[in-house]
C-alpha positions, 0 to 999 in steps of 0.5 A, a space after each residue: 715331868 722329865 726334861 728332854 736331853 739337849 740336842 747340840 747342833 751346829 749351823 752353817 750358812 754363808 748368809 749372816 741374816 739366815 744364820 742369825 735368824 735360824 739361831 735365834 728361833 732355834 734357841 727358843 726351844 729349851 732342848 736345842 743348844 746351838 753350840 756354834 755357827 759358821 759362815 763356811 763349810 771349812 770354818 764349820 769343820 773347825 768349829 765342829 771339832 771343838 764343840 762336837 755337835 750331834 746334828 749339823 744343819 748345813 746349807 748346800 750352796 756355799 763358796 769354795 766348799 759346797 755343803 754336799 762336798 763337805 758332807 764326807 769331810 764332816 763324816 770323816 772328822 765328826 763320825 758321830 754327827 748327823 748331817 741335815 742339808 738346808 736348802 732353797 733347792 728341791 731338785 732330785 740331783 741335789 737331794 740324791 747327791 746329799 744322800 749319796 754322800 751321807 746326809 741323814 736329812 734334807 729340808 727346804 728353807 721355807 719350812 716352819 721352825 717346828 718342822 726344822 726342830 722335828 727334823 733335828 729331833 728325828 735325825 739326832 735319834 738316828 732316823 732320816 728326815 725329808 721335808 714335805 716339799 722334798 717328798 712331793 718333788 721326789 714323787 714326781 718321778 714314777 717308779 720303774 725297773 726293780 721298783 715295779 716288782 716290789 709288793 705293796 707291803 715292801 713299798 710301804 716298808 720302804 716308804 717308812 724307812 725313807 721317813 726314818 722309822 725304826 723296825 719297831 715303829 714300822 711294825 707298829 704302823 703296819 701291824 707286824 712284829 719288829 722281826 718281820 719288819 727287819 725281814 722286809 728290810 733285808 728282803 728289800 736290800 736283797 731285791 734291789 741289790 743294795 747292802 746299806 740302809 743309806 743306799 736303800 734310801 737313795 734308791 727309793 728317792 731316785 725311784 720316787 718311792 717314799 713316805 711323808 714324815 708326820 
């Protein structure tokens, strides 16, 4: 059996117990390498420049420089790293701000270790991940405006995009070709007036449209 390639991650949280506990459990997975830990976003930037992680798992509420404000700095200094926010808060404002600044995922601190690992795997592979609790919170808001004009197939496609699915995966779920999935993606962007997939995801989150990641 082929061994899975290691995913190098950087953990950032200003609570030492959380940091140590998370590091300990993640290191029990053979394909996860905790390349560094930091108690502040600024220190995380410094360490990140040295270890070059694939995924940065970062708390939101930290002194001096918040996790959300640090996202753009990480994207500038470590353009190849993918950012996942780890938080106790499930407010839409935090989630939308994280996505707007460039985060690829948002998970709550009370999820299982297995779900955190799933998030890391999906994000490292280029997808996006929002934990089930985050998804449930987002779905509290009813769709409105342009969202009301989306066809059922477009809404299904958008939900799968939010769940981090590729065109090939969307095609498999919906029983269509990858080319058709890409056409749906382009039509969605045109209909809501958004040019990027990240912007499309933020639109979906703001309008309570999304798909729960399995």
